[in-house]
C-alpha positions as CSV (number, residue, x, y, z in Angstrom):
1,M,0.0,-0.1,-0.1
2,K,3.0,2.4,1.0
3,R,4.7,1.6,-2.3
4,C,1.7,2.4,-4.2
5,L,1.0,5.7,-2.6
6,F,4.8,6.7,-3.3
7,T,4.3,6.0,-6.9
8,V,1.4,8.1,-7.2
9,A,3.0,11.0,-5.3
10,L,6.0,10.4,-7.5
11,S,3.9,10.9,-10.6
12,C,1.9,13.7,-9.5
13,M,5.4,15.8,-8.8
14,M,6.6,14.7,-12.2
15,V,3.6,16.0,-13.7
16,H,3.7,19.3,-11.7
17,S,7.3,19.9,-12.7
18,Y,6.7,19.1,-16.4
19,A,3.7,21.6,-16.4
20,Q,6.0,24.4,-14.9
21,E,8.6,24.5,-17.5
22,T,11.9,26.2,-16.6
23,L,15.2,27.0,-18.7
24,Q,17.0,24.3,-16.4
25,S,14.3,21.7,-17.4
26,V,14.4,22.5,-20.9
27,T,18.3,22.2,-21.1
28,E,18.4,18.9,-19.0
29,R,15.6,17.2,-21.4
30,G,17.1,18.5,-25.0
31,N,16.8,21.6,-26.8
32,K,13.1,22.1,-27.3
33,T,9.8,22.0,-25.5
34,D,6.4,22.3,-26.5
35,R,5.4,23.9,-23.2
36,R,5.3,27.7,-22.0
37,L,8.8,29.1,-21.1
38,I,9.2,31.4,-18.2
39,L,12.3,33.1,-17.1
40,G,11.7,35.3,-14.1
41,D,9.3,35.1,-11.3
42,K,6.2,36.7,-13.1
43,E,4.5,35.3,-16.0
44,D,1.0,36.2,-18.0
45,G,-0.2,32.8,-18.2
46,K,-0.4,33.1,-22.1
47,S,2.6,33.9,-23.8
48,K,4.9,31.0,-25.4
49,M,7.9,32.7,-23.9
50,F,7.4,35.2,-20.9
51,I,10.5,37.1,-19.6
52,D,10.4,39.0,-16.6
53,G,13.2,41.5,-16.7
54,G,15.7,42.9,-19.6
55,I,17.1,41.1,-22.3
56,S,20.8,41.5,-23.7
57,L,22.0,40.4,-27.0
58,S,25.9,40.2,-27.6
59,A,27.1,40.5,-31.4
60,G,30.5,40.2,-30.3
61,L,31.2,43.7,-31.2
62,D,32.9,46.6,-29.5
63,G,33.1,50.5,-30.2
64,A,35.8,49.9,-32.9
65,S,33.8,47.3,-34.8
66,E,32.6,48.0,-38.3
67,R,28.9,47.4,-39.0
68,P,28.7,43.7,-39.8
69,S,27.1,42.6,-43.2
70,L,23.9,41.2,-43.5
71,L,24.0,37.5,-43.5
72,N,21.5,34.8,-44.5
73,S,21.2,33.7,-40.8
74,T,20.4,34.9,-37.3
75,I,23.8,34.8,-35.7
76,I,23.6,38.4,-34.4
77,E,19.9,39.5,-34.8
78,L,16.2,38.7,-34.1
79,R,14.6,37.7,-37.3
80,G,11.0,37.1,-38.4
81,Q,11.5,33.9,-40.2
82,S,9.4,32.3,-42.9
83,S,6.5,29.7,-41.8
84,T,8.0,27.3,-44.7
85,S,11.8,27.3,-44.1
86,Y,14.7,28.8,-42.3
87,Y,16.1,29.6,-45.6
88,Q,13.4,31.5,-47.3
89,D,13.3,35.3,-47.6
90,D,9.9,35.8,-46.5
91,G,9.0,36.8,-42.9
92,F,7.5,38.8,-40.5
93,L,8.2,40.5,-37.1
94,R,6.2,42.8,-35.0
95,L,7.3,44.5,-32.2
96,S,4.6,46.0,-30.1
97,A,3.6,47.6,-26.5
98,G,0.1,47.8,-25.0
99,G,-3.0,46.4,-26.6
100,G,-3.5,43.8,-23.9
101,K,-7.3,44.6,-23.9
102,Y,-8.1,46.8,-26.9
103,A,-6.0,46.7,-30.1
104,G,-6.6,50.4,-30.4
105,S,-4.2,51.2,-27.7
106,K,-1.2,49.4,-29.3
107,S,2.1,51.0,-30.4
108,F,4.0,48.6,-32.8
109,I,7.0,48.4,-35.2
110,D,6.1,45.8,-38.2
111,L,9.2,44.2,-40.4
112,S,8.4,42.6,-43.4
113,G,10.5,40.4,-45.5
114,Y,10.0,39.3,-49.2
115,S,6.1,39.1,-49.9
116,S,3.8,38.9,-53.0
117,K,1.5,41.6,-51.3
118,P,2.8,44.9,-52.1
119,D,1.6,46.1,-48.5
120,M,3.7,43.6,-46.9
121,L,6.9,43.7,-49.5
122,Q,10.2,44.5,-47.6
123,N,9.0,47.3,-45.7
124,I,9.1,48.8,-42.0
125,V,5.7,50.0,-40.6
126,F,5.3,52.4,-37.4
127,G,2.1,52.7,-35.6
128,T,0.4,54.0,-32.4
129,S,-3.1,53.8,-31.0
130,G,-3.6,50.8,-33.2
131,G,-2.9,52.5,-36.5
132,E,-0.1,53.0,-39.1
133,H,1.5,56.6,-39.1
134,M,4.6,56.1,-41.1
135,R,6.4,53.4,-43.2
136,I,9.9,52.9,-45.1
137,N,9.0,51.2,-48.5
138,N,11.4,48.5,-50.3
139,L,12.6,51.4,-52.2
140,G,13.8,53.4,-49.2
141,N,10.9,56.2,-49.5
142,I,9.5,57.3,-46.3
143,G,5.8,57.8,-46.0
144,I,4.1,59.8,-43.1
145,G,0.2,59.8,-43.4
146,T,0.4,57.5,-46.7
147,K,1.2,53.8,-47.4
148,E,2.3,54.8,-50.9
149,P,5.3,57.1,-50.5
150,G,6.4,58.2,-54.0
151,A,9.6,60.4,-52.8
152,K,12.2,60.0,-50.3
153,L,9.9,61.6,-48.0
154,H,6.1,61.8,-48.6
155,V,3.8,63.5,-46.2
156,Q,0.3,63.3,-46.5
157,G,-0.5,66.5,-44.1
158,N,0.9,69.7,-43.0
159,I,4.7,70.3,-42.1
160,M,6.0,72.6,-39.4
161,A,9.5,73.0,-39.0
162,M,11.4,75.2,-36.4
163,G,14.5,75.6,-38.4
164,Q,15.5,75.7,-42.1
165,L,14.2,73.7,-45.0
166,I,17.2,73.2,-47.3
167,S,16.9,72.3,-50.9
168,R,20.0,71.4,-52.7
169,I,20.6,70.2,-56.2
170,D,24.3,69.8,-57.7
171,N,23.6,70.9,-61.2
172,P,25.4,73.8,-63.1
173,N,22.0,75.5,-64.3
174,V,19.6,74.3,-61.7
175,G,20.1,74.5,-57.9
176,G,17.8,74.1,-55.0
177,T,14.0,74.0,-56.0
178,I,10.7,74.3,-54.2
179,A,7.7,73.0,-56.2
180,V,4.1,74.1,-55.7
181,V,1.5,72.0,-57.2
182,N,-2.5,72.6,-57.9
183,P,-3.8,69.5,-59.7
184,A,-7.1,71.2,-60.1
185,K,-5.3,73.5,-62.9
186,A,-5.6,70.9,-65.7
187,A,-6.2,73.0,-68.7
188,D,-3.9,74.6,-71.3
189,G,-2.2,77.8,-70.1
190,Q,-3.2,77.0,-66.5
191,A,0.0,76.9,-64.1
192,R,-0.5,73.6,-62.7
193,L,3.1,73.6,-61.4
194,W,5.2,76.7,-60.1
195,N,9.1,76.0,-59.5
196,I,11.1,78.5,-57.5
197,M,14.7,77.8,-58.3
198,N,18.3,78.9,-57.4
199,M,19.7,79.1,-60.8
200,S,23.1,80.1,-62.3
201,G,25.0,78.9,-65.4
202,T,23.1,79.6,-68.6
203,Y,20.3,81.2,-66.8
204,G,22.3,83.9,-64.9
205,N,22.9,83.7,-61.1
206,S,19.3,84.3,-60.0
207,L,16.3,83.4,-58.1
208,Q,13.7,82.4,-60.6
209,F,10.0,81.5,-60.5
210,W,8.8,79.3,-63.3
211,A,5.3,78.3,-64.5
212,Y,4.1,75.1,-66.2
213,D,0.7,73.7,-67.3
214,E,0.0,70.3,-67.8
215,K,1.6,69.8,-70.9
216,G,5.0,71.5,-69.7
217,C,8.3,72.3,-71.5
218,T,8.3,68.6,-73.4
219,G,4.7,68.7,-74.5
220,G,4.8,72.2,-76.2
221,G,2.9,73.9,-73.3
222,M,3.3,76.6,-70.7
223,C,7.0,76.7,-69.7
224,A,8.4,79.8,-68.8
225,P,9.9,82.2,-66.1
226,R,7.5,84.8,-64.7
227,L,9.7,86.6,-62.2
228,V,13.7,86.6,-62.0
229,L,15.7,88.2,-58.9
230,M,19.3,88.5,-60.1
231,D,21.8,88.0,-57.4
232,N,23.0,91.5,-57.8
233,G,19.4,92.8,-57.0
234,N,18.0,93.5,-60.3
235,V,14.4,92.1,-60.8
236,G,12.9,91.1,-64.0
237,I,9.2,90.5,-64.9
238,G,8.7,89.0,-68.3
239,T,12.5,89.0,-68.7
240,S,15.0,86.6,-67.9
241,K,18.1,89.2,-68.0
242,P,17.0,92.4,-66.3
243,Q,19.6,95.3,-66.7
244,S,18.2,97.4,-64.1
245,L,16.9,97.3,-60.6
246,L,13.2,96.7,-62.1
247,S,12.9,95.5,-66.0
248,V,9.1,94.9,-67.0
249,A,8.6,93.4,-70.5
250,G,5.0,94.6,-70.9
251,I,2.4,97.1,-69.9
252,I,2.3,98.3,-66.3
253,T,-0.9,99.4,-64.7
254,G,-1.0,101.3,-61.5
255,Q,-3.0,104.0,-59.8
256,R,0.3,106.2,-58.8
257,V,3.8,106.3,-59.6
258,K,6.0,108.4,-57.9
259,V,9.6,109.1,-59.2
260,T,12.3,110.7,-56.9
261,T,15.1,113.0,-58.6
262,T,18.1,114.7,-57.3
263,G,17.1,118.0,-58.8
264,W,14.3,120.0,-60.5
265,A,13.9,122.7,-63.4
266,D,13.0,125.4,-61.0
267,D,16.4,127.1,-61.9
268,V,14.4,128.5,-65.0
269,F,13.1,131.1,-62.7
270,H,16.5,132.1,-61.2
271,P,17.4,135.8,-62.4
272,G,20.6,134.3,-64.0
273,Y,19.0,131.8,-66.1
274,T,19.5,132.8,-70.1
275,L,16.2,132.0,-71.7
276,P,17.0,130.7,-75.2
277,T,15.4,133.3,-77.9
278,L,12.5,131.7,-80.1
279,Q,14.9,132.2,-83.0
280,E,17.5,129.8,-81.4
281,V,14.6,127.2,-80.6
282,E,13.2,127.5,-84.3
283,K,16.9,127.0,-85.5
284,H,17.5,123.8,-83.3
285,I,14.0,122.1,-84.3
286,R,15.1,122.9,-88.2
287,E,18.4,121.2,-87.8
288,H,17.5,118.3,-85.4
289,Q,13.7,117.8,-85.6
290,H,13.3,117.8,-81.8
291,L,13.3,120.5,-78.9
292,P,16.6,121.3,-77.2
293,G,17.3,119.2,-74.1
294,I,14.7,116.5,-75.5
295,P,16.1,113.2,-76.4
296,S,15.5,112.5,-80.1
297,E,13.4,109.5,-81.5
298,A,16.6,107.5,-82.2
299,T,17.8,107.9,-78.6
300,I,14.6,107.0,-77.2
301,I,14.3,103.7,-79.2
302,K,17.9,102.6,-78.5
303,D,18.0,103.6,-74.6
304,G,14.7,103.7,-73.5
305,L,12.8,106.6,-71.9
306,D,14.0,108.0,-68.5
307,V,10.5,108.9,-66.8
308,G,12.0,110.9,-64.1
309,D,14.5,112.9,-66.7
310,M,11.8,113.4,-69.1
311,Q,9.5,114.7,-66.5
312,Q,12.2,117.4,-65.7
313,Q,13.0,118.1,-69.3
314,Q,9.3,118.4,-69.8
315,M,8.7,120.9,-66.9
316,R,11.8,122.8,-68.2
317,K,9.9,123.2,-71.3
318,I,6.8,124.3,-69.5
319,E,8.7,126.6,-67.4
320,E,10.3,128.4,-70.6
321,L,7.1,128.5,-72.3
322,T,5.5,130.3,-69.4
323,L,8.4,133.0,-69.4
324,Y,7.9,133.4,-73.4
325,L,4.2,133.8,-72.7
326,I,4.7,136.3,-70.0
327,E,6.9,138.3,-72.3
328,Q,4.6,138.1,-75.2
329,Q,1.9,139.4,-72.5
330,K,4.0,142.3,-71.7
331,Q,4.7,143.1,-75.6
332,L,1.0,142.8,-76.1
333,A,0.1,145.1,-73.2
334,A,2.8,147.7,-74.4
335,Q,1.2,147.5,-77.8
336,Q,-2.5,147.9,-76.4
337,Q,-1.1,151.0,-74.6
338,L,0.3,152.2,-78.1
339,L,-3.0,151.5,-79.7
340,A,-5.1,153.3,-77.3
341,A,-2.8,156.5,-77.4
342,Q,-2.9,156.4,-81.2
343,E,-6.8,156.0,-81.1
344,K,-7.0,159.0,-79.0
345,R,-4.9,161.0,-81.3
346,L,-7.0,160.2,-84.0
347,K,-10.2,161.1,-82.4
348,E,-8.8,164.3,-81.5
349,L,-7.6,165.1,-85.1
350,E,-11.1,164.0,-86.6
351,S,-12.7,166.4,-84.0
352,K,-10.6,169.3,-85.1
353,L,-11.1,168.5,-88.8
354,S,-14.8,168.6,-88.5
355,K,-15.1,172.1,-87.2
């Protein structure tokens, strides 16, 4: 009877020991188990392996070591392996925190190997609150707010930077560029794309604003600079090579234009000013076909019109004309006095003759 009870008790102890698997018991029995493995004093009652504490992995490297090459093994890494074979390139690994009760509270990082599913093809996905927020696809493009990044950095949403945004392109003609797109502009002649470019080379050292429609340069559509700011400060509108502080190839419409000058034509009224005679003016007109001091037609066509200088010269002519009129008025007044005196004498003579 005692022998039977001892056998039953020993069996129960063995069953209890096998149910509570430990690293020591696994090692003593071999190198695998179909039981749950617990390292530490606590466990969750569900996970295949539960570790109560930290984990350290040594790759045999120190601070002077080079980055190790990627190998088709798991000697120095954690790897999400294929369900079919150790040597397959597919696989999936998820690192997560939270979500014990609600998946929507989980933060996670998904790592995918090869997959026939585009969403799972060799990418890394970062998520919080149970949803994806950023991924790095198989081409190295980073997407924030989008699952299909089409550029090295593709952001679906607003960007706020507390520092500089730097664009650099190593091209002898076109340097750093900022592109602004409006997909709603789809008709010919509508600027769907504006490029702001720091240009050089054949374009000149300048910051230029270019407009493109849907057809663009290669399709024979809109492809032209609209505003040019040269490095020397010259600004061009409608021209790519402005030769002055503001060059406009076209019509300017405005309500007021203020031109400042360093002098004005009021010296005409100074006592020492020599007013040309009308005979001298007439001679100059006959010889040159324009007023003295006023540029000729050929000069205007060649060099353009200086608005400030022209306004000053025109005012000079107006003031000279005013002096001519004043002098003529004096002559007319003297002639009227002479005529009045002559008329008085005629009337006196007529009165004497009639007696």
